[in-house]
N, C-alpha and C positions, 0 to 999 in steps of 0.2 A: 399464361406464363407461369410455369412451375406448379406443382400440386402440393397437397398437404403431406407433411411428414408425420407418420405415426410412431409413437415411442411408448413401449410398454413400461410399466412401473419398475420392472426388473431390467435395469440397463446394464450395458457393458462399456468399459473403458479400458484403455491400454494399461498393462501391468508392468511395473518396474521392480527390480530386485530391491530388497530392503537395504538401507544404508548406502544406496548409490549416491553419487554426487549429483547436484542439480543439473549441471551441464551434461553429464553422462546420461542422466535419465531423459533429458530433453532429446538427446540424440537417438534414444531408443523408442520414442513414442510412436514412430511410424511402423514399428514391427511387433510390439507386444500388446497383449490385451489383459485387462483385469476385469473381473466378473461381478463383483458385489460392492455395495456401499462400504462394507467392512474393509475391503481392499483399498478403497479410496482413503478412508480414515487412516489406515496403516501408513500409506505413502506420505500423506500430508503431515501426520504426527512425526514421522521420521524427519521430514523436511523442516518442521518447526524446531525439533529438538536438536538437530545437527548444528543449528545456529548459523545458517547461511544468510540470515537477515530477513526482515519482513518483506522487502522488495522481491527477493528470490522466492519466498514462499508464495507471494501473490502471482508471480509468473508461473510457478508450478500449478497453482490452482487454476489459472486461466488455461493452461495446456491441458489439464485434466478435463475441464469443462468442454473444451472443443473436441475431446476424444470420446464423448458419449456416442456410442455407435449409431443410435437412432438419429442423433443430431447430425452425424456425419452424412447420413443419407440426404440431408438438406443442404449439404456443403456449407455449413455455418462457420462463422467466425465467432470467437468468444472473448469477452473482456471481463475484468474484475475491477471494481472501483471501491476503494476504502476511504471513508470520510472520518477523520479524527478531529476532536476539538482542538482548536488553536494550531492546526497543522494543515499544510497544503494537501489536497486530495492525492491519494496514491492510486495510480492507474497501471494495470498490467493487461497484456493481451496475448492471444495465441498467434498474432502476427502484428506487423507494424500498422496495418490498416485498422485492425481491431483496437489497438491502443489509441490510434489517432481519433477514431470515431468516439471512443469513450472519453478521451480528453476534450474533444470539442463540445460534448454535452456538458461537461463541467464548466468550460469557458462561457458557454451560452447560458448556463444555469437553466437548461431546458432539454427535454428529451425523455424517452422512456426510462432510462437509467436513473435520471434525476428524480422523476416522479416515484419510481419504485423505492428509492432511498428515503424520500420524504414521507411517503405513505406507509412504508414497510409492507406493501402489498404487491403481488405480481401484476405486471403491466404487459399487455399483448397488443401489438399493432399489426394487423393483418396486411395492410397495404398503405405504405406511406403516401403514395400518390393520391389516394382517395381519402385519407384520414385528415380531418381539419385541425387536429391537435398539433402541438409542438411546432408552432410557426417559425420559431427562430432557427431550429436545427434541422427541420424536415428537409429543406432544399439541399443542405450539406450531405445528409445521409443518402437522400435519393440521388444526388449528384455522384456519389460513390458507387452507385449501382445497387444500393440496399433497398429492398422492397418491404421486408417484414422484420420486426424486432420483438424479442421476448426478453424481459428483464425481471429477475427474481431476487428478492432480498434474502440475505443470509443473517441469521440471528447471531449477534456478537456478544450478547449478554451484558452490554454496557451502553455507554453513550455513543460509541462508534456505530457507523452505519456502513453496511457492505452490500453490494449487489453483484450478481453475475448476469451479464447481458449477452444475448445471442443475436447475431445479425445474419440475415439470409438474403440472397439475391432473388429468391422466389417469393411471390406474393402468397399469403396464406400458408406459410411454411410451418407455423407452430399451432397445430391443432390441440385438442383437449389432452390427448395422450402425451404429446410432447411437453405440454405445460406440467402435467403430473410428474413426468420423468425429471424435468428440470427442478421442480420443487423438492423431489426426493433427493436429488443431488445436493441441493442447498442444505437440506437437513443433514446429509452425510458429512458435509464439510464444515458444519457449524462448530463442532467441538475442536477439530484441529485449528480452525481460525481463532477461536478463543484462546487456545494454548499459544499460538504464534503471537497474539496480541499481548498476552501476559509476559512472554519471554521478551518481547520488544519493550514493554514498559519497564521491566526490571533492568534490561540492558541500558536503556536511556537514563534510568535513575542512577545507575552506577556511573555512567559517563558524566552526568550532571554533577554528582557529588565529587567525583574526581576533579572536574574542572573547577568547582567551587573551592576545593582544598588547595589546588595549585594557585588559584587566584589569591586566596587568603595568604598563602606562604609568600608569594611575590610582594604583596602589599606590606606584610610584616617585615620582610627583609628591607624593603625600601624605607619603611618607617624607622628602622634601626639606623640606616644611613643618615636620615634627617635628624634623628636624635643626637648622633655623634657630631654632626656638623653644627647644630644649633644649640646643643646642650639643653635640650628640652625633654619633657616627659613623652611617653608613648602617645597619650591622648592628644597632646599638642602637635606631635609629628603627624598623626593621622589627619588632624584638621588642616595642617599645612598642605598635605597631599591633596585633600579634598578641594581646598580652595584653588590650588594650582590646576587640578583636573577640570574644575568648572570654568576657570578663566581661559584655559586653552581648548575647551570643548573636547576633552579626551576622557575616555573611561578611566576610572581610578586604577584598574589593573594595568592598562597600557602605559599610563604615566609612571606607575611604579616600575614597570619593566624598563622604561627609558632611564629612570634614576639609577637602576642597577647597572645598566649597560654603560652609563657614563662614569661610574665609579669603581666597577669591578672588572678587572682585565679578563678573568676566566669566565666562560659562560655559566649561568646559574640555572640549575634544574631542580625539580622537586622529586623526592624519592618516597615511595610508599611501599611498605613491606606487606 
């Protein structure tokens, strides 16, 4: 069933014009080819800088991974998994099936992708039906018609862990040359992934700071209402709000919002220049 897929270290993948939108680029992947790791970096850097979001970046990365021409000869599916501290795993795939297979490995905490992320080393499974490893997810992968799997870690430069995983319906699909090509691809996408992660961290930091400022403003306004009603100091008003939020099992910001809605006719919003 199926033979080995040979992949030279100089791989080819489909090429998209610079600054294209993510959806537009995805629509073109069946027609266009890019030739070098530099082309891959260009596309992914564009995708990271345009600010389409980390999820869209990972989808683009998965689409590129599946487009390595030598991998196409094996009719492979490709997925990308990103593990970030204190966050749910982010999974992307070249198809629904690829995303599902990657997500299942995370749910079972078992599989080639999980092992590659944990060990930060390439994992190859030549034939799932013959391999005794991965007992939890092996039947699920095999039940989807998958016979061989290749999972390659991508250097994130930090605590995050990322893997690109290829699935094939052929046994023995990923020979030595295919492994070398996939590892070269992983090196090519490492820098754009680091950039996308940095952009995501900065975006999240801004969002968190904005939310904190909005929350603080709501609480301060509610404290002003309590001060006027009880003729007390600001510290006393804050303590009154905290005691009420604890007694009602409400977050302090939510209680403050309730206080404002009950005393102010017009909606209250926070403005930042």
